[in-house]
N, CA, C and O atoms as a GROMACS GRO file, in nm:
protein
  476
    1UNK      N    1   3.022   0.640   3.432
    1UNK     CA    2   3.018   0.558   3.313
    1UNK      C    3   2.894   0.596   3.234
    1UNK      O    4   2.784   0.605   3.289
    2UNK      N    5   2.912   0.616   3.105
    2UNK     CA    6   2.801   0.648   3.016
    2UNK      C    7   2.775   0.526   2.928
    2UNK      O    8   2.865   0.476   2.861
    3UNK      N    9   2.653   0.480   2.931
    3UNK     CA   10   2.614   0.366   2.848
    3UNK      C   11   2.536   0.421   2.730
    3UNK      O   12   2.434   0.488   2.747
    4UNK      N   13   2.583   0.392   2.611
    4UNK     CA   14   2.518   0.439   2.490
    4UNK      C   15   2.452   0.320   2.424
    4UNK      O   16   2.518   0.223   2.389
    5UNK      N   17   2.323   0.329   2.407
    5UNK     CA   18   2.250   0.225   2.336
    5UNK      C   19   2.236   0.267   2.191
    5UNK      O   20   2.208   0.383   2.162
    6UNK      N   21   2.256   0.175   2.102
    6UNK     CA   22   2.243   0.210   1.961
    6UNK      C   23   2.096   0.225   1.927
    6UNK      O   24   2.009   0.161   1.987
    7UNK      N   25   2.069   0.308   1.830
    7UNK     CA   26   1.932   0.335   1.789
    7UNK      C   27   1.880   0.225   1.699
    7UNK      O   28   1.952   0.129   1.668
    8UNK      N   29   1.755   0.238   1.656
    8UNK     CA   30   1.698   0.140   1.564
    8UNK      C   31   1.769   0.148   1.430
    8UNK      O   32   1.832   0.249   1.399
    9UNK      N   33   1.759   0.046   1.352
    9UNK     CA   34   1.828   0.044   1.224
    9UNK      C   35   1.775   0.145   1.125
    9UNK      O   36   1.853   0.207   1.052
   10UNK      N   37   1.645   0.164   1.119
   10UNK     CA   38   1.584   0.251   1.020
   10UNK      C   39   1.466   0.324   1.081
   10UNK      O   40   1.383   0.264   1.150
   11UNK      N   41   1.460   0.455   1.056
   11UNK     CA   42   1.345   0.536   1.098
   11UNK      C   43   1.290   0.602   0.973
   11UNK      O   44   1.361   0.674   0.903
   12UNK      N   45   1.163   0.578   0.946
   12UNK     CA   46   1.095   0.641   0.833
   12UNK      C   47   0.993   0.736   0.892
   12UNK      O   48   0.904   0.695   0.967
   13UNK      N   49   1.007   0.863   0.857
   13UNK     CA   50   0.926   0.967   0.920
   13UNK      C   51   0.900   1.074   0.816
   13UNK      O   52   0.984   1.097   0.729
   14UNK      N   53   0.785   1.141   0.824
   14UNK     CA   54   0.752   1.240   0.722
   14UNK      C   55   0.847   1.360   0.725
   14UNK      O   56   0.857   1.432   0.626
   15UNK      N   57   0.915   1.382   0.834
   15UNK     CA   58   1.017   1.487   0.843
   15UNK      C   59   1.149   1.427   0.890
   15UNK      O   60   1.214   1.480   0.980
   16UNK      N   61   1.188   1.317   0.827
   16UNK     CA   62   1.309   1.245   0.865
   16UNK      C   63   1.434   1.329   0.856
   16UNK      O   64   1.528   1.310   0.934
   17UNK      N   65   1.438   1.423   0.761
   17UNK     CA   66   1.555   1.509   0.745
   17UNK      C   67   1.572   1.600   0.867
   17UNK      O   68   1.684   1.618   0.916
   18UNK      N   69   1.464   1.656   0.915
   18UNK     CA   70   1.472   1.742   1.034
   18UNK      C   71   1.498   1.661   1.160
   18UNK      O   72   1.569   1.706   1.249
   19UNK      N   73   1.439   1.542   1.168
   19UNK     CA   74   1.463   1.455   1.282
   19UNK      C   75   1.610   1.417   1.291
   19UNK      O   76   1.666   1.408   1.400
   20UNK      N   77   1.672   1.394   1.177
   20UNK     CA   78   1.814   1.359   1.174
   20UNK      C   79   1.899   1.471   1.233
   20UNK      O   80   1.989   1.445   1.314
   21UNK      N   81   1.872   1.594   1.194
   21UNK     CA   82   1.944   1.709   1.249
   21UNK      C   83   1.922   1.720   1.400
   21UNK      O   84   2.016   1.742   1.475
   22UNK      N   85   1.798   1.703   1.442
   22UNK     CA   86   1.764   1.709   1.584
   22UNK      C   87   1.841   1.603   1.663
   22UNK      O   88   1.898   1.632   1.768
   23UNK      N   89   1.842   1.480   1.611
   23UNK     CA   90   1.909   1.370   1.681
   23UNK      C   91   2.060   1.391   1.686
   23UNK      O   92   2.124   1.363   1.788
   24UNK      N   93   2.118   1.439   1.578
   24UNK     CA   94   2.263   1.460   1.577
   24UNK      C   95   2.306   1.568   1.675
   24UNK      O   96   2.417   1.562   1.729
   25UNK      N   97   2.222   1.665   1.698
   25UNK     CA   98   2.255   1.771   1.793
   25UNK      C   99   2.238   1.727   1.938
   25UNK      O  100   2.310   1.774   2.026
   26UNK      N  101   2.145   1.637   1.964
   26UNK     CA  102   2.114   1.602   2.102
   26UNK      C  103   2.166   1.465   2.145
   26UNK      O  104   2.206   1.448   2.260
   27UNK      N  105   2.166   1.368   2.056
   27UNK     CA  106   2.209   1.232   2.088
   27UNK      C  107   2.296   1.175   1.977
   27UNK      O  108   2.257   1.076   1.914
   28UNK      N  109   2.411   1.233   1.949
   28UNK     CA  110   2.490   1.187   1.834
   28UNK      C  111   2.538   1.043   1.845
   28UNK      O  112   2.545   0.973   1.744
   29UNK      N  113   2.573   0.998   1.964
   29UNK     CA  114   2.620   0.860   1.980
   29UNK      C  115   2.509   0.760   1.950
   29UNK      O  116   2.535   0.654   1.893
   30UNK      N  117   2.388   0.793   1.987
   30UNK     CA  118   2.273   0.706   1.961
   30UNK      C  119   2.234   0.712   1.814
   30UNK      O  120   2.201   0.609   1.754
   31UNK      N  121   2.238   0.831   1.757
   31UNK     CA  122   2.190   0.853   1.621
   31UNK      C  123   2.284   0.800   1.514
   31UNK      O  124   2.241   0.778   1.400
   32UNK      N  125   2.411   0.779   1.548
   32UNK     CA  126   2.505   0.736   1.445
   32UNK      C  127   2.473   0.598   1.390
   32UNK      O  128   2.522   0.563   1.282
   33UNK      N  129   2.393   0.520   1.459
   33UNK     CA  130   2.357   0.387   1.413
   33UNK      C  131   2.221   0.383   1.342
   33UNK      O  132   2.173   0.276   1.305
   34UNK      N  133   2.160   0.499   1.324
   34UNK     CA  134   2.027   0.506   1.262
   34UNK      C  135   2.036   0.551   1.117
   34UNK      O  136   2.119   0.634   1.080
   35UNK      N  137   1.948   0.495   1.037
   35UNK     CA  138   1.927   0.543   0.901
   35UNK      C  139   1.792   0.612   0.901
   35UNK      O  140   1.695   0.558   0.953
   36UNK      N  141   1.785   0.730   0.844
   36UNK     CA  142   1.659   0.803   0.839
   36UNK      C  143   1.616   0.824   0.695
   36UNK      O  144   1.698   0.852   0.608
   37UNK      N  145   1.487   0.810   0.672
   37UNK     CA  146   1.427   0.834   0.541
   37UNK      C  147   1.300   0.915   0.561
   37UNK      O  148   1.239   0.914   0.668
   38UNK      N  149   1.261   0.984   0.456
   38UNK     CA  150   1.132   1.053   0.451
   38UNK      C  151   1.036   0.957   0.382
   38UNK      O  152   1.074   0.892   0.284
   39UNK      N  153   0.913   0.948   0.431
   39UNK     CA  154   0.822   0.851   0.369
   39UNK      C  155   0.782   0.895   0.228
   39UNK      O  156   0.795   1.012   0.192
   40UNK      N  157   0.735   0.801   0.149
   40UNK     CA  158   0.711   0.822   0.007
   40UNK      C  159   0.607   0.931  -0.022
   40UNK      O  160   0.618   1.001  -0.123
   41UNK      N  161   0.509   0.945   0.062
   41UNK     CA  162   0.405   1.044   0.035
   41UNK      C  163   0.451   1.186   0.066
   41UNK      O  164   0.387   1.282   0.021
   42UNK      N  165   0.557   1.204   0.142
   42UNK     CA  166   0.604   1.337   0.178
   42UNK      C  167   0.732   1.379   0.106
   42UNK      O  168   0.769   1.496   0.112
   43UNK      N  169   0.801   1.288   0.041
   43UNK     CA  170   0.931   1.320  -0.018
   43UNK      C  171   0.921   1.423  -0.130
   43UNK      O  172   1.017   1.497  -0.153
   44UNK      N  173   0.810   1.429  -0.200
   44UNK     CA  174   0.798   1.526  -0.310
   44UNK      C  175   0.803   1.670  -0.261
   44UNK      O  176   0.839   1.760  -0.338
   45UNK      N  177   0.768   1.695  -0.136
   45UNK     CA  178   0.772   1.830  -0.079
   45UNK      C  179   0.910   1.867  -0.025
   45UNK      O  180   0.933   1.982   0.013
   46UNK      N  181   1.002   1.772  -0.021
   46UNK     CA  182   1.135   1.795   0.037
   46UNK      C  183   1.235   1.822  -0.075
   46UNK      O  184   1.321   1.738  -0.104
   47UNK      N  185   1.225   1.939  -0.138
   47UNK     CA  186   1.309   1.970  -0.254
   47UNK      C  187   1.450   2.013  -0.212
   47UNK      O  188   1.543   2.000  -0.290
   48UNK      N  189   1.467   2.064  -0.092
   48UNK     CA  190   1.598   2.112  -0.047
   48UNK      C  191   1.675   2.008   0.034
   48UNK      O  192   1.788   2.033   0.075
   49UNK      N  193   1.616   1.893   0.057
   49UNK     CA  194   1.680   1.789   0.139
   49UNK      C  195   1.776   1.706   0.056
   49UNK      O  196   1.768   1.701  -0.067
   50UNK      N  197   1.867   1.641   0.124
   50UNK     CA  198   1.961   1.551   0.060
   50UNK      C  199   1.886   1.435  -0.004
   50UNK      O  200   1.782   1.392   0.046
   51UNK      N  201   1.942   1.385  -0.113
   51UNK     CA  202   1.881   1.271  -0.180
   51UNK      C  203   1.889   1.145  -0.095
   51UNK      O  204   1.817   1.048  -0.120
   52UNK      N  205   1.974   1.145   0.005
   52UNK     CA  206   1.989   1.030   0.094
   52UNK      C  207   1.864   1.000   0.176
   52UNK      O  208   1.849   0.889   0.226
   53UNK      N  209   1.775   1.097   0.190
   53UNK     CA  210   1.651   1.076   0.264
   53UNK      C  211   1.540   1.020   0.176
   53UNK      O  212   1.434   0.982   0.227
   54UNK      N  213   1.562   1.014   0.047
   54UNK     CA  214   1.461   0.969  -0.048
   54UNK      C  215   1.457   0.816  -0.050
   54UNK      O  216   1.556   0.753  -0.087
   55UNK      N  217   1.345   0.755  -0.013
   55UNK     CA  218   1.339   0.608  -0.010
   55UNK      C  219   1.340   0.545  -0.149
   55UNK      O  220   1.373   0.428  -0.164
   56UNK      N  221   1.304   0.623  -0.252
   56UNK     CA  222   1.297   0.567  -0.387
   56UNK      C  223   1.435   0.531  -0.442
   56UNK      O  224   1.447   0.436  -0.519
   57UNK      N  225   1.539   0.604  -0.404
   57UNK     CA  226   1.670   0.574  -0.461
   57UNK      C  227   1.725   0.441  -0.410
   57UNK      O  228   1.810   0.379  -0.475
   58UNK      N  229   1.678   0.396  -0.294
   58UNK     CA  230   1.725   0.269  -0.239
   58UNK      C  231   1.653   0.150  -0.299
   58UNK      O  232   1.686   0.035  -0.269
   59UNK      N  233   1.556   0.176  -0.383
   59UNK     CA  234   1.482   0.068  -0.449
   59UNK      C  235   1.545   0.029  -0.582
   59UNK      O  236   1.503  -0.068  -0.644
   60UNK      N  237   1.644   0.103  -0.624
   60UNK     CA  238   1.711   0.068  -0.748
   60UNK      C  239   1.811  -0.045  -0.722
   60UNK      O  240   1.850  -0.067  -0.607
   61UNK      N  241   1.850  -0.114  -0.825
   61UNK     CA  242   1.943  -0.225  -0.806
   61UNK      C  243   2.080  -0.176  -0.765
   61UNK      O  244   2.157  -0.251  -0.704
   62UNK      N  245   2.113  -0.052  -0.796
   62UNK     CA  246   2.244   0.003  -0.759
   62UNK      C  247   2.263   0.005  -0.608
   62UNK      O  248   2.373  -0.022  -0.559
   63UNK      N  249   2.156   0.038  -0.532
   63UNK     CA  250   2.166   0.050  -0.387
   63UNK      C  251   2.104  -0.068  -0.312
   63UNK      O  252   2.113  -0.073  -0.189
   64UNK      N  253   2.042  -0.159  -0.381
   64UNK     CA  254   1.965  -0.265  -0.315
   64UNK      C  255   2.050  -0.350  -0.222
   64UNK      O  256   2.002  -0.391  -0.116
   65UNK      N  257   2.173  -0.378  -0.258
   65UNK     CA  258   2.255  -0.464  -0.173
   65UNK      C  259   2.295  -0.395  -0.044
   65UNK      O  260   2.316  -0.461   0.058
   66UNK      N  261   2.307  -0.262  -0.046
   66UNK     CA  262   2.348  -0.191   0.075
   66UNK      C  263   2.230  -0.149   0.162
   66UNK      O  264   2.249  -0.094   0.270
   67UNK      N  265   2.110  -0.175   0.116
   67UNK     CA  266   1.992  -0.130   0.190
   67UNK      C  267   1.953  -0.222   0.304
   67UNK      O  268   1.866  -0.187   0.384
   68UNK      N  269   2.013  -0.339   0.313
   68UNK     CA  270   1.988  -0.432   0.423
   68UNK      C  271   1.840  -0.463   0.444
   68UNK      O  272   1.788  -0.445   0.554
   69UNK      N  273   1.774  -0.507   0.341
   69UNK     CA  274   1.633  -0.548   0.346
   69UNK      C  275   1.536  -0.432   0.373
   69UNK      O  276   1.418  -0.457   0.400
   70UNK      N  277   1.583  -0.309   0.367
   70UNK     CA  278   1.495  -0.194   0.387
   70UNK      C  279   1.451  -0.133   0.254
   70UNK      O  280   1.372  -0.038   0.253
   71UNK      N  281   1.501  -0.185   0.144
   71UNK     CA  282   1.477  -0.123   0.015
   71UNK      C  283   1.328  -0.109  -0.015
   71UNK      O  284   1.286  -0.008  -0.071
   72UNK      N  285   1.249  -0.208   0.021
   72UNK     CA  286   1.108  -0.202  -0.010
   72UNK      C  287   1.023  -0.196   0.117
   72UNK      O  288   0.913  -0.251   0.122
   73UNK      N  289   1.073  -0.128   0.217
   73UNK     CA  290   0.998  -0.110   0.341
   73UNK      C  291   0.872  -0.030   0.313
   73UNK      O  292   0.872   0.059   0.228
   74UNK      N  293   0.766  -0.061   0.384
   74UNK     CA  294   0.640   0.013   0.371
   74UNK      C  295   0.657   0.146   0.443
   74UNK      O  296   0.650   0.152   0.566
   75UNK      N  297   0.677   0.251   0.367
   75UNK     CA  298   0.698   0.382   0.428
   75UNK      C  299   0.568   0.446   0.474
   75UNK      O  300   0.570   0.550   0.540
   76UNK      N  301   0.456   0.386   0.440
   76UNK     CA  302   0.326   0.442   0.476
   76UNK      C  303   0.268   0.382   0.603
   76UNK      O  304   0.155   0.415   0.639
   77UNK      N  305   0.342   0.296   0.671
   77UNK     CA  306   0.287   0.221   0.784
   77UNK      C  307   0.239   0.314   0.896
   77UNK      O  308   0.138   0.284   0.960
   78UNK      N  309   0.309   0.423   0.923
   78UNK     CA  310   0.265   0.515   1.028
   78UNK      C  311   0.133   0.581   0.991
   78UNK      O  312   0.044   0.594   1.075
   79UNK      N  313   0.120   0.621   0.865
   79UNK     CA  314  -0.005   0.683   0.820
   79UNK      C  315  -0.120   0.582   0.828
   79UNK      O  316  -0.231   0.618   0.865
   80UNK      N  317  -0.093   0.457   0.794
   80UNK     CA  318  -0.196   0.355   0.799
   80UNK      C  319  -0.240   0.326   0.941
   80UNK      O  320  -0.358   0.304   0.968
   81UNK      N  321  -0.145   0.325   1.033
   81UNK     CA  322  -0.177   0.301   1.174
   81UNK      C  323  -0.259   0.417   1.230
   81UNK      O  324  -0.356   0.396   1.303
   82UNK      N  325  -0.220   0.539   1.195
   82UNK     CA  326  -0.294   0.655   1.243
   82UNK      C  327  -0.437   0.656   1.191
   82UNK      O  328  -0.529   0.698   1.262
   83UNK      N  329  -0.457   0.609   1.068
   83UNK     CA  330  -0.594   0.606   1.016
   83UNK      C  331  -0.678   0.501   1.088
   83UNK      O  332  -0.800   0.516   1.099
   84UNK      N  333  -0.614   0.395   1.139
   84UNK     CA  334  -0.688   0.293   1.214
   84UNK      C  335  -0.729   0.344   1.352
   84UNK      O  336  -0.829   0.300   1.408
   85UNK      N  337  -0.653   0.438   1.405
   85UNK     CA  338  -0.684   0.491   1.539
   85UNK      C  339  -0.809   0.578   1.542
   85UNK      O  340  -0.862   0.605   1.649
   86UNK      N  341  -0.857   0.622   1.426
   86UNK     CA  342  -0.978   0.705   1.424
   86UNK      C  343  -1.099   0.630   1.479
   86UNK      O  344  -1.196   0.692   1.524
   87UNK      N  345  -1.094   0.496   1.476
   87UNK     CA  346  -1.205   0.417   1.528
   87UNK      C  347  -1.211   0.420   1.681
   87UNK      O  348  -1.312   0.379   1.739
   88UNK      N  349  -1.107   0.466   1.745
   88UNK     CA  350  -1.105   0.475   1.892
   88UNK      C  351  -1.166   0.606   1.943
   88UNK      O  352  -1.193   0.618   2.063
   89UNK      N  353  -1.187   0.701   1.856
   89UNK     CA  354  -1.230   0.834   1.898
   89UNK      C  355  -1.366   0.832   1.970
   89UNK      O  356  -1.379   0.888   2.079
   90UNK      N  357  -1.465   0.771   1.911
   90UNK     CA  358  -1.599   0.773   1.971
   90UNK      C  359  -1.607   0.693   2.100
   90UNK      O  360  -1.652   0.747   2.201
   91UNK      N  361  -1.564   0.566   2.102
   91UNK     CA  362  -1.573   0.495   2.230
   91UNK      C  363  -1.482   0.556   2.337
   91UNK      O  364  -1.514   0.553   2.455
   92UNK      N  365  -1.369   0.611   2.294
   92UNK     CA  366  -1.276   0.670   2.390
   92UNK      C  367  -1.328   0.794   2.458
   92UNK      O  368  -1.286   0.826   2.569
   93UNK      N  369  -1.419   0.864   2.393
   93UNK     CA  370  -1.474   0.987   2.453
   93UNK      C  371  -1.565   0.957   2.571
   93UNK      O  372  -1.598   1.048   2.648
   94UNK      N  373  -1.607   0.832   2.587
   94UNK     CA  374  -1.694   0.794   2.698
   94UNK      C  375  -1.619   0.721   2.810
   94UNK      O  376  -1.682   0.670   2.902
   95UNK      N  377  -1.486   0.716   2.802
   95UNK     CA  378  -1.408   0.640   2.900
   95UNK      C  379  -1.320   0.730   2.984
   95UNK      O  380  -1.284   0.841   2.944
   96UNK      N  381  -1.286   0.680   3.101
   96UNK     CA  382  -1.183   0.747   3.182
   96UNK      C  383  -1.048   0.722   3.116
   96UNK      O  384  -1.035   0.631   3.034
   97UNK      N  385  -0.949   0.802   3.152
   97UNK     CA  386  -0.817   0.792   3.089
   97UNK      C  387  -0.756   0.654   3.105
   97UNK      O  388  -0.699   0.600   3.009
   98UNK      N  389  -0.766   0.596   3.224
   98UNK     CA  390  -0.705   0.463   3.248
   98UNK      C  391  -0.770   0.357   3.159
   98UNK      O  392  -0.702   0.273   3.101
   99UNK      N  393  -0.904   0.362   3.150
   99UNK     CA  394  -0.976   0.266   3.066
   99UNK      C  395  -0.942   0.285   2.919
   99UNK      O  396  -0.927   0.188   2.844
  100UNK      N  397  -0.930   0.410   2.878
  100UNK     CA  398  -0.898   0.437   2.739
  100UNK      C  399  -0.758   0.385   2.704
  100UNK      O  400  -0.739   0.331   2.595
  101UNK      N  401  -0.662   0.400   2.793
  101UNK     CA  402  -0.526   0.350   2.767
  101UNK      C  403  -0.526   0.198   2.753
  101UNK      O  404  -0.461   0.143   2.665
  102UNK      N  405  -0.601   0.130   2.841
  102UNK     CA  406  -0.610  -0.016   2.832
  102UNK      C  407  -0.682  -0.058   2.704
  102UNK      O  408  -0.641  -0.153   2.637
  103UNK      N  409  -0.788   0.012   2.669
  103UNK     CA  410  -0.863  -0.014   2.547
  103UNK      C  411  -0.773   0.003   2.424
  103UNK      O  412  -0.777  -0.078   2.332
  104UNK      N  413  -0.693   0.108   2.424
  104UNK     CA  414  -0.604   0.135   2.312
  104UNK      C  415  -0.495   0.028   2.302
  104UNK      O  416  -0.463  -0.018   2.193
  105UNK      N  417  -0.437  -0.011   2.415
  105UNK     CA  418  -0.336  -0.118   2.414
  105UNK      C  419  -0.394  -0.247   2.358
  105UNK      O  420  -0.331  -0.316   2.278
  106UNK      N  421  -0.516  -0.280   2.401
  106UNK     CA  422  -0.582  -0.402   2.353
  106UNK      C  423  -0.610  -0.392   2.204
  106UNK      O  424  -0.586  -0.487   2.129
  107UNK      N  425  -0.661  -0.279   2.160
  107UNK     CA  426  -0.691  -0.257   2.018
  107UNK      C  427  -0.565  -0.274   1.933
  107UNK      O  428  -0.568  -0.345   1.832
  108UNK      N  429  -0.456  -0.210   1.973
  108UNK     CA  430  -0.332  -0.218   1.897
  108UNK      C  431  -0.270  -0.358   1.903
  108UNK      O  432  -0.214  -0.406   1.805
  109UNK      N  433  -0.281  -0.424   2.019
  109UNK     CA  434  -0.229  -0.559   2.032
  109UNK      C  435  -0.302  -0.656   1.941
  109UNK      O  436  -0.239  -0.737   1.873
  110UNK      N  437  -0.434  -0.648   1.939
  110UNK     CA  438  -0.512  -0.736   1.851
  110UNK      C  439  -0.486  -0.705   1.704
  110UNK      O  440  -0.479  -0.796   1.621
  111UNK      N  441  -0.472  -0.577   1.673
  111UNK     CA  442  -0.442  -0.536   1.536
  111UNK      C  443  -0.306  -0.590   1.492
  111UNK      O  444  -0.293  -0.640   1.380
  112UNK      N  445  -0.207  -0.582   1.578
  112UNK     CA  446  -0.074  -0.634   1.546
  112UNK      C  447  -0.075  -0.785   1.530
  112UNK      O  448  -0.009  -0.838   1.440
  113UNK      N  449  -0.150  -0.855   1.615
  113UNK     CA  450  -0.160  -1.001   1.604
  113UNK      C  451  -0.223  -1.039   1.469
  113UNK      O  452  -0.178  -1.132   1.403
  114UNK      N  453  -0.326  -0.965   1.430
  114UNK     CA  454  -0.393  -0.993   1.304
  114UNK      C  455  -0.299  -0.968   1.187
  114UNK      O  456  -0.297  -1.044   1.091
  115UNK      N  457  -0.221  -0.860   1.194
  115UNK     CA  458  -0.125  -0.828   1.088
  115UNK      C  459  -0.017  -0.935   1.078
  115UNK      O  460   0.024  -0.972   0.968
  116UNK      N  461   0.029  -0.984   1.192
  116UNK     CA  462   0.134  -1.088   1.190
  116UNK      C  463   0.082  -1.217   1.127
  116UNK      O  464   0.158  -1.287   1.059
  117UNK      N  465  -0.045  -1.250   1.147
  117UNK     CA  466  -0.101  -1.371   1.090
  117UNK      C  467  -0.114  -1.362   0.940
  117UNK      O  468  -0.111  -1.463   0.871
  118UNK      N  469  -0.130  -1.240   0.888
  118UNK     CA  470  -0.143  -1.221   0.744
  118UNK      C  471  -0.010  -1.232   0.672
  118UNK      O  472  -0.005  -1.256   0.552
  119UNK      N  473   0.099  -1.214   0.745
  119UNK     CA  474   0.232  -1.215   0.682
  119UNK      C  475   0.280  -1.355   0.659
  119UNK      O  476   0.390  -1.375   0.607
   0.00000   0.00000   0.00000
């Protein structure tokens, strides 16, 4: 028996077009439930990609009803999270791997709690 779990509803990635091809070749049953987009800061470099990966077209009123609350998703969230991780570099260089992993989990957990309180 093969159990297929459906994928997340939306994946926003700087190379979402290539990720989509990769997923369809390796996990098509899982990928069929995913929507992929290229984030706003990288879409200008994707001139040969389908317009379906462009997050800007889903912000128009024509597509807003079919976007399922993803129309105005923050496509920069991964870049913002990565920029926050730079603060772990210095203290992490003085820790063992196990301590660094716990430190990182705590850092991200507290950051997520703070973000949830702001919403």
